[in-house]
C-alpha positions as CSV (number, residue, x, y, z in Angstrom):
1,M,-7.0,16.6,-10.4
2,L,-9.6,17.6,-13.0
3,R,-9.6,16.2,-16.0
4,R,-12.8,-7.3,-15.1
5,P,-14.7,-10.2,-14.8
6,V,-18.5,-10.1,-14.8
7,L,-19.9,-10.5,-11.2
8,V,-22.2,-13.4,-10.4
9,S,-24.5,-12.9,-7.4
10,I,-23.8,-15.3,-4.6
11,L,-26.4,-18.1,-4.4
12,S,-28.4,-18.8,-1.3
13,L,-26.9,-22.2,-0.8
14,G,-27.0,-22.4,3.0
15,L,-23.3,-22.9,3.3
16,I,-22.1,-22.5,6.8
17,L,-18.8,-22.8,8.5
18,G,-18.4,-26.3,9.9
19,A,-16.3,-27.3,12.9
20,A,-12.7,-27.1,12.0
21,T,-10.3,-29.9,12.6
22,P,-7.8,-29.0,15.4
23,A,-5.1,-26.7,14.2
24,L,-1.5,-27.6,14.5
25,A,-0.1,-25.2,17.0
26,S,3.4,-23.8,16.6
27,P,5.6,-22.1,19.2
28,A,5.5,-18.3,18.4
29,G,5.7,-18.7,14.7
30,V,3.7,-19.8,11.6
31,T,4.0,-23.4,10.4
32,N,4.3,-23.7,6.6
33,G,3.6,-20.0,5.9
34,G,4.6,-20.5,2.3
35,F,2.3,-23.6,1.8
36,E,5.3,-25.5,0.4
37,T,4.1,-28.6,2.1
38,G,0.5,-28.3,1.1
39,L,-1.9,-27.5,3.9
40,S,0.3,-29.0,6.7
41,G,-0.2,-26.9,9.8
42,W,-3.4,-25.3,8.5
43,S,-7.1,-26.2,9.2
44,E,-10.1,-25.6,7.0
45,S,-13.8,-25.1,7.6
46,G,-16.8,-24.4,5.5
47,H,-16.6,-25.3,1.8
48,R,-13.2,-27.1,2.2
49,D,-12.9,-28.1,-1.5
50,A,-12.5,-24.3,-2.1
51,S,-9.2,-24.2,-0.1
52,F,-6.3,-25.9,-1.8
53,T,-2.6,-25.4,-2.7
54,E,-1.2,-25.1,-6.2
55,A,1.9,-23.9,-8.1
56,G,2.8,-20.2,-8.4
57,G,3.8,-18.7,-5.1
58,F,5.0,-15.2,-4.3
59,D,8.4,-16.3,-3.2
60,G,8.3,-20.1,-3.5
61,D,6.8,-22.8,-5.6
62,T,3.3,-23.0,-4.0
63,R,0.4,-20.8,-2.9
64,L,-2.9,-21.2,-1.2
65,M,-5.9,-20.8,-3.4
66,H,-9.6,-20.0,-2.5
67,H,-11.7,-20.8,-5.5
68,A,-14.7,-22.9,-6.5
69,S,-17.1,-23.2,-9.5
70,T,-20.0,-22.5,-7.1
71,A,-20.6,-19.9,-4.4
72,H,-18.5,-20.7,-1.4
73,R,-17.6,-19.7,2.1
74,V,-14.3,-21.1,3.5
75,E,-11.7,-20.4,6.1
76,T,-8.2,-21.6,6.3
77,T,-6.8,-21.1,9.8
78,Q,-3.8,-21.7,12.0
79,S,-3.3,-21.2,15.8
80,V,0.0,-19.8,17.0
81,T,0.9,-20.4,20.7
82,G,3.6,-19.5,23.1
83,L,3.2,-15.8,22.4
84,A,4.4,-13.0,24.7
85,R,2.0,-10.2,25.7
86,G,2.0,-7.2,23.5
87,P,1.5,-6.2,19.8
88,H,2.0,-8.8,17.1
89,T,1.7,-8.4,13.4
90,L,0.5,-10.7,10.7
91,S,2.2,-10.1,7.3
92,L,1.3,-11.9,4.1
93,R,0.9,-11.5,0.3
94,V,-2.4,-11.8,-1.5
95,R,-3.9,-11.6,-4.9
96,S,-7.5,-11.4,-5.8
97,D,-10.0,-10.6,-8.6
98,G,-11.9,-8.6,-6.0
99,N,-15.6,-7.8,-5.4
100,Q,-16.2,-10.8,-3.2
101,P,-19.2,-10.4,-0.9
102,D,-16.7,-10.8,2.0
103,A,-13.0,-11.7,1.9
104,Y,-10.5,-10.8,4.6
105,V,-7.5,-11.9,6.7
106,S,-7.8,-11.6,10.4
107,L,-6.3,-12.3,13.8
108,R,-8.8,-13.9,16.1
109,H,-8.9,-15.3,19.7
110,C,-5.8,-13.3,20.7
111,G,-7.2,-12.1,24.0
112,S,-8.3,-8.8,22.5
113,G,-10.8,-7.9,19.8
114,E,-10.5,-9.5,16.3
115,R,-8.6,-7.4,13.8
116,R,-9.2,-7.7,10.1
117,A,-7.9,-6.4,6.7
118,A,-10.2,-6.8,3.7
119,I,-8.6,-8.5,0.7
120,P,-8.4,-5.9,-2.1
121,R,-8.8,-6.2,-5.8
122,T,-5.2,-6.4,-6.8
123,G,-4.7,-7.2,-10.4
124,D,-2.0,-9.7,-11.3
125,L,0.6,-8.5,-8.8
126,W,0.9,-9.7,-5.2
127,V,0.3,-7.1,-2.6
128,R,1.4,-7.1,1.1
129,L,-1.2,-6.9,3.8
130,A,-0.3,-6.2,7.5
131,V,-2.6,-6.6,10.5
132,T,-1.6,-5.8,14.1
133,V,-3.3,-7.1,17.3
134,T,-2.5,-6.9,21.0
135,V,-1.9,-10.5,22.3
136,T,-2.9,-11.0,25.9
137,G,-3.7,-14.7,26.2
138,G,-0.5,-16.3,24.8
139,R,-2.1,-17.5,21.6
140,C,-3.7,-16.2,18.4
141,T,-5.5,-17.6,15.4
142,I,-4.6,-16.5,11.8
143,V,-7.7,-16.6,9.6
144,L,-7.8,-16.5,5.8
145,H,-11.5,-16.0,4.9
146,S,-13.4,-16.0,1.6
147,T,-17.1,-15.6,1.0
148,A,-17.2,-15.6,-2.7
149,A,-19.5,-16.0,-5.7
150,A,-18.9,-18.8,-8.3
151,G,-15.5,-18.4,-10.0
152,Q,-14.1,-15.7,-7.8
153,W,-10.6,-16.4,-6.5
154,T,-8.0,-15.3,-3.9
155,H,-4.3,-16.3,-3.6
156,F,-2.4,-16.3,-0.3
157,D,1.3,-16.8,0.4
158,A,4.3,-15.7,2.5
159,V,2.4,-15.7,5.8
160,S,4.4,-14.6,8.8
161,F,3.4,-13.6,12.3
162,G,5.6,-12.1,15.1
163,P,6.1,-9.4,17.7
164,G,5.9,-5.8,16.6
165,S,3.4,-3.2,15.2
166,A,2.4,-2.2,11.8
167,P,0.8,1.2,12.5
168,G,-2.3,2.2,10.5
169,P,-2.1,5.1,8.0
170,A,-1.3,8.4,9.8
171,V,-3.0,10.4,7.0
172,R,-6.7,9.7,6.4
173,G,-7.4,12.8,4.4
174,A,-9.9,14.7,2.3
175,D,-9.2,17.5,-0.2
176,V,-12.1,19.9,0.3
177,S,-10.8,22.8,-1.7
178,H,-14.1,23.6,-3.3
179,I,-16.1,23.6,0.0
180,T,-16.5,27.4,0.5
181,K,-17.6,28.0,-3.1
182,N,-20.1,25.1,-2.8
183,E,-21.5,26.3,0.5
184,D,-21.8,29.9,-0.7
185,H,-24.0,28.6,-3.5
186,G,-26.3,26.6,-1.3
187,A,-24.7,23.2,-0.7
188,V,-25.6,21.4,2.5
189,Y,-24.1,18.3,4.1
190,R,-25.9,15.7,6.1
191,D,-24.9,12.8,8.2
192,F,-25.9,9.2,7.4
193,S,-29.3,9.7,9.1
194,G,-30.2,13.0,7.5
195,P,-29.5,15.9,9.9
196,R,-27.4,18.8,8.5
197,R,-23.8,18.9,9.8
198,D,-20.8,21.1,9.4
199,P,-18.7,19.2,6.7
200,F,-15.4,19.6,8.5
201,R,-16.8,18.2,11.7
202,L,-18.7,15.5,9.9
203,L,-15.5,14.4,8.2
204,A,-13.6,14.5,11.5
205,A,-16.3,12.4,13.2
206,N,-15.5,9.7,10.6
207,D,-11.7,9.8,11.4
208,V,-10.7,12.1,8.5
209,N,-7.7,13.7,10.2
210,Y,-6.1,15.7,7.4
211,I,-7.5,18.4,5.1
212,R,-5.8,19.1,1.8
213,L,-6.3,22.6,0.3
214,K,-5.2,23.7,-3.1
215,V,-3.9,27.3,-3.4
216,W,-4.2,29.4,-6.6
217,V,-2.3,32.6,-7.0
218,D,-5.0,35.0,-8.3
219,P,-8.2,33.1,-9.2
220,V,-10.9,35.2,-10.9
221,D,-13.7,34.0,-8.7
222,G,-11.8,34.6,-5.4
223,Y,-11.9,31.0,-4.2
224,N,-8.8,29.0,-3.4
225,D,-6.7,32.1,-2.9
226,L,-4.9,33.0,0.3
227,A,-7.9,34.6,2.0
228,D,-10.1,31.6,1.2
229,T,-7.4,29.2,2.3
230,L,-7.1,30.9,5.7
231,V,-10.8,30.5,6.3
232,K,-10.9,26.8,5.5
233,A,-7.7,26.3,7.6
234,R,-9.4,27.7,10.6
235,R,-12.4,25.4,10.2
236,A,-10.1,22.4,9.8
237,H,-8.2,23.4,12.9
238,A,-11.4,23.8,14.9
239,A,-12.3,20.3,13.9
240,G,-9.0,18.9,15.0
241,Q,-7.6,18.3,11.6
242,Q,-4.1,18.9,10.2
243,L,-3.4,20.6,6.9
244,L,-1.8,19.6,3.6
245,I,-1.4,22.7,1.4
246,D,-1.3,22.1,-2.3
247,F,0.4,24.9,-4.3
248,H,-0.7,24.9,-7.9
249,Y,1.4,28.0,-8.9
250,S,-1.3,29.0,-11.3
251,D,-4.5,31.1,-11.3
252,A,-6.6,27.9,-12.1
253,W,-6.1,24.2,-12.5
254,A,-2.6,22.8,-12.8
255,D,-2.1,19.1,-13.6
256,P,-0.1,16.9,-16.0
257,G,-1.8,18.4,-19.0
258,K,-1.4,22.0,-18.1
259,Q,0.9,24.0,-15.9
260,N,0.1,27.6,-16.8
261,K,1.8,30.5,-15.1
262,P,-0.3,33.0,-13.1
263,A,-1.1,36.1,-15.2
264,A,1.0,38.3,-12.9
265,W,4.1,36.1,-13.4
266,A,3.7,35.4,-17.2
267,S,6.3,38.0,-18.4
268,L,8.8,37.6,-15.6
269,P,12.4,36.8,-16.4
270,F,13.5,33.5,-14.8
271,P,15.3,34.9,-11.7
272,A,12.2,37.0,-11.0
273,L,9.9,34.0,-11.5
274,V,11.9,32.1,-9.0
275,D,11.6,35.0,-6.5
276,A,7.8,35.2,-7.1
277,L,7.4,31.5,-6.4
278,Y,9.4,31.8,-3.2
279,A,7.5,34.8,-2.0
280,H,4.1,33.3,-2.7
281,T,5.0,30.0,-1.0
282,F,6.4,31.9,2.0
283,D,3.5,34.3,2.3
284,V,0.8,31.6,2.3
285,L,2.6,29.3,4.9
286,A,3.7,32.2,7.1
287,A,0.1,33.5,7.2
288,L,-1.2,30.0,8.1
289,R,1.4,29.8,10.9
290,A,0.6,33.3,12.1
291,Q,-3.1,32.5,12.6
292,G,-2.3,29.4,14.5
293,T,-3.1,26.9,11.8
294,P,0.4,25.8,10.5
295,A,0.5,23.3,7.6
296,A,1.8,19.9,8.5
297,M,2.8,19.3,4.9
298,A,3.0,21.4,1.7
299,Q,3.1,20.3,-1.9
300,V,5.5,22.3,-4.1
301,G,3.4,21.9,-7.2
302,N,0.5,19.7,-8.2
303,E,0.8,16.6,-10.3
304,I,4.1,17.8,-11.7
305,N,5.1,14.9,-13.9
306,G,5.6,17.3,-16.7
307,G,7.0,20.1,-14.5
308,M,5.4,23.4,-13.6
309,L,5.3,27.0,-14.7
310,W,5.7,26.1,-18.3
311,P,8.0,26.6,-20.2
312,D,10.6,27.6,-17.7
313,G,10.0,24.6,-15.4
314,R,8.9,22.0,-18.0
315,W,10.1,18.4,-17.9
316,D,12.6,19.0,-20.7
317,N,14.2,21.9,-18.8
318,W,15.2,20.1,-15.6
319,D,17.7,22.6,-14.4
320,G,15.0,25.3,-14.5
321,L,12.5,22.9,-12.8
322,A,15.0,22.0,-10.1
323,A,15.6,25.7,-9.4
324,L,11.9,26.3,-9.0
325,L,11.4,23.3,-6.8
326,T,14.3,24.2,-4.6
327,A,13.0,27.7,-4.2
328,G,9.6,26.4,-3.2
329,S,11.1,23.9,-0.7
330,N,13.4,26.5,0.8
331,A,10.4,28.9,1.2
332,V,8.4,26.2,3.0
333,K,11.1,25.7,5.6
334,A,11.8,29.4,6.0
335,A,8.1,30.2,6.6
336,S,7.2,27.1,8.6
337,P,10.2,25.0,9.7
338,S,8.1,22.0,10.9
339,T,6.2,21.7,7.6
340,R,7.2,18.7,5.5
341,V,7.9,19.4,1.8
342,V,5.9,17.1,-0.6
343,L,6.6,16.4,-4.2
344,H,3.5,15.1,-6.0
345,L,3.2,13.2,-9.3
346,A,0.2,11.6,-11.0
347,E,-0.1,8.1,-12.4
348,G,0.7,6.2,-9.2
349,G,1.3,2.9,-10.9
350,D,4.0,4.1,-13.3
351,N,7.2,3.1,-11.6
352,G,9.5,3.7,-14.5
353,A,8.4,7.3,-15.0
354,H,8.5,8.0,-11.3
355,R,12.0,6.7,-11.0
356,W,13.1,8.8,-13.9
357,W,11.5,11.9,-12.4
358,F,12.9,11.5,-8.9
359,D,16.3,10.5,-10.2
360,Q,16.4,13.9,-12.0
361,A,15.3,15.8,-8.9
362,V,17.7,14.0,-6.5
363,S,20.7,14.4,-8.9
364,R,20.1,18.1,-8.8
365,G,19.8,18.3,-5.0
366,V,16.2,19.2,-4.8
367,P,15.2,19.0,-1.1
368,F,12.0,17.3,-0.1
369,D,10.6,15.1,2.7
370,V,7.7,13.1,1.2
371,I,6.8,11.5,-2.1
372,A,3.1,11.7,-3.0
373,V,1.2,10.2,-6.0
374,S,-2.3,10.4,-7.4
375,H,-3.9,7.1,-8.0
376,Y,-7.3,6.6,-9.6
377,V,-7.7,2.9,-10.4
378,Y,-9.7,3.7,-13.5
379,W,-6.8,5.7,-15.0
380,H,-3.6,4.8,-13.3
381,G,-3.3,1.0,-13.0
382,T,-4.1,-1.7,-10.5
383,L,-3.6,-1.5,-6.8
384,G,-0.8,-4.1,-7.2
385,E,1.0,-1.7,-9.5
386,L,0.5,1.2,-7.0
387,Q,1.9,-0.8,-4.0
388,A,4.9,-2.0,-6.0
389,N,5.7,1.6,-7.0
390,L,5.3,3.0,-3.5
391,M,7.5,0.3,-2.0
392,D,10.2,0.9,-4.6
393,L,10.1,4.7,-4.3
394,S,10.2,4.5,-0.5
395,T,13.2,2.2,-0.6
396,R,15.0,3.9,-3.4
397,Y,14.8,7.4,-2.1
398,G,14.5,6.8,1.7
399,K,11.3,8.9,2.0
400,P,7.8,8.2,3.3
401,V,5.2,7.9,0.6
402,M,1.5,8.6,0.3
403,V,-1.5,8.8,-2.1
404,A,-2.5,12.5,-2.2
405,E,-5.5,11.9,-4.6
406,T,-7.9,9.1,-5.2
407,A,-11.7,8.8,-5.8
408,Y,-14.3,6.5,-7.2
409,G,-17.9,6.9,-8.4
410,F,-21.1,5.8,-6.5
411,T,-23.4,6.2,-9.5
412,L,-23.5,6.8,-13.2
413,E,-26.4,9.2,-13.0
414,E,-25.8,12.8,-13.6
415,G,-26.5,15.4,-10.9
416,D,-26.4,18.5,-13.1
417,H,-25.9,19.6,-16.7
418,E,-22.1,19.0,-16.7
419,T,-21.1,15.6,-18.1
420,N,-19.4,13.6,-15.4
421,I,-15.8,12.5,-15.7
422,F,-16.5,9.1,-14.1
423,N,-18.6,7.2,-16.6
424,A,-19.4,3.6,-17.5
425,S,-16.2,3.1,-19.4
426,L,-14.1,4.2,-16.4
427,A,-16.2,2.0,-14.1
428,A,-15.3,-0.9,-16.3
429,A,-11.7,0.0,-16.2
430,G,-11.7,0.5,-12.5
431,G,-13.3,-2.9,-11.8
432,Y,-15.7,-1.9,-9.1
433,P,-19.4,-1.3,-9.7
434,A,-20.6,2.3,-9.7
435,T,-22.7,1.8,-6.6
436,P,-22.3,3.1,-3.0
437,R,-20.9,-0.4,-2.0
438,G,-18.5,-0.3,-5.0
439,Q,-17.2,3.2,-4.0
440,A,-16.7,2.1,-0.4
441,D,-14.9,-1.1,-1.5
442,A,-12.6,1.0,-3.8
443,L,-11.7,3.3,-1.0
444,R,-11.2,0.5,1.5
445,D,-8.9,-1.3,-0.9
446,I,-6.6,1.6,-1.6
447,L,-6.3,2.3,2.1
448,T,-5.6,-1.4,2.7
449,V,-2.9,-1.6,0.0
450,V,-1.2,1.7,1.2
451,A,-1.3,0.5,4.8
452,G,0.7,-2.6,3.6
453,V,3.6,-0.4,2.5
454,P,6.3,0.2,5.2
455,D,6.7,4.0,5.7
456,A,3.5,4.9,3.9
457,L,1.7,7.9,5.4
458,G,-1.8,7.3,4.1
459,V,-4.4,8.4,1.6
460,V,-6.3,11.6,0.7
461,Y,-9.6,11.4,-1.0
462,W,-10.1,14.1,-3.7
463,E,-13.1,16.5,-3.3
464,P,-15.5,14.3,-1.4
465,T,-17.6,17.4,-0.7
466,W,-17.9,18.7,-4.2
467,T,-21.6,18.1,-4.7
468,A,-23.4,19.8,-7.6
469,V,-25.0,23.1,-6.9
470,P,-25.7,25.8,-9.5
471,G,-23.0,28.5,-9.7
472,A,-20.3,26.4,-8.1
473,G,-18.9,24.8,-11.2
474,W,-15.4,23.8,-12.1
475,D,-14.4,26.9,-14.1
476,P,-13.6,29.9,-12.0
477,A,-14.1,32.2,-15.0
478,D,-17.5,30.8,-15.9
479,P,-20.3,30.8,-13.3
480,T,-22.5,28.7,-15.7
481,S,-20.0,25.8,-15.7
482,G,-21.2,22.7,-13.9
483,D,-19.7,20.0,-11.7
484,G,-18.2,16.9,-13.4
485,W,-17.3,15.3,-10.1
486,E,-20.5,15.0,-8.1
487,N,-20.8,11.3,-8.7
488,Q,-17.4,10.7,-7.0
489,A,-18.3,12.8,-3.9
490,L,-18.8,11.0,-0.6
491,F,-22.3,12.6,-0.3
492,D,-25.3,11.7,-2.5
493,Y,-27.4,14.1,-4.5
494,S,-29.4,15.0,-1.5
495,G,-26.3,15.9,0.5
496,R,-26.4,12.8,2.7
497,A,-23.1,11.0,3.6
498,L,-22.5,7.8,1.7
499,P,-21.2,4.5,3.2
500,A,-17.6,5.2,1.8
501,L,-17.2,7.9,4.4
502,R,-17.3,5.3,7.2
503,V,-14.4,3.5,5.6
504,F,-11.9,5.9,7.2
505,T,-13.0,4.7,10.7
506,R,-11.6,1.2,10.0
507,F,-8.0,2.4,9.7
């Protein structure tokens, strides 16, 4: 990575949840989960006129709508009885225009603590949410909640509840590739109350359990090469975090717009280029394993929609690209047999392009274990499009999926002389305000949507620690370059952790 409606403030109307009418209990199942018979089986409290059914369901004729022309707080609930002890999961589909003061689905009065999932900003597509709770008292209450400003809306449909677990995301990650360069030039990181902390341990304390590190071949500034990667890997291991290694196969940035060969490989004939890629991949992963910090996953290329090592591995030379990908994958397994091979594309909402790409790879026998995408909501489409793509890719290719890059801005102010990538136009496209709360909501929503995908591994936030300090700019060849990313970090301009960092602890 390098490269909707106007909100109305909720009015102080004094709306409170009133006493609900008794819910219609059902024996170990949801009554009228598709709302095909109106609100039969469901109870309402609060601003009841804001809870009603209408045409246009996910898989039927009808849906539940929360909406009013004034600010409203409403709950639609149903109690389910006759439940066995153990884990039970609520599954449903939702759509929402997002940015409500508080909107969620939850499981309440189950004999253990209430479990919630925030309702994300979805766009026009339905998304699946899943919430698991441990039932100990034989009953549980399903809660569909909206606290919303005038005109905001949420749709609900296809509600089901039954035994079984929907595990949370196994990967709650952060790409901190820039961290040593930043610290060497004076960056400090502080917790929420101000004291200085080691950034790896601060991330780990907030349930960030994976560290992603990019690897360049021979960068001119010496950062993100093998030696630097080994140092960062030791710090991650000491903090109890696993590693995702991101091979760029370049001396600098590789992404959909550029996949330049390392200088040392530029004149190699194709067979020698394949051997160089294999040797580099093997050497890095073998060194990590030898120092006791083996990679859990390794990307063979970064955002390789258009291929890599151009022109030999460009998208219009798929036989060459497949040979390079296969060499990289084989090197991963030879150096570190337990490491999973990841293939990573950008534009996480583009299902057609991703199908085409992976069909090409699979037809040529490219071996891989995990499909990863980048998804920045201000560039790559809605979260509904992201979830639909991930569900399709997982089903079509039988592989777990994940989001390897995402981010969002907490301010539009500049922290240094370099113009920031995230600006007012992108904030408008993303649909969340450029505030600490907006950043936290954006991260929460993508984690929620990915958690609703069966076989999804999780989400990695890109460069949360890349704060602006002189000398630690984006260009390894230009020490005067600045940081175009600091307003998407998870630390403010004083180095203090922002609320979005706490979002990882909810999953």
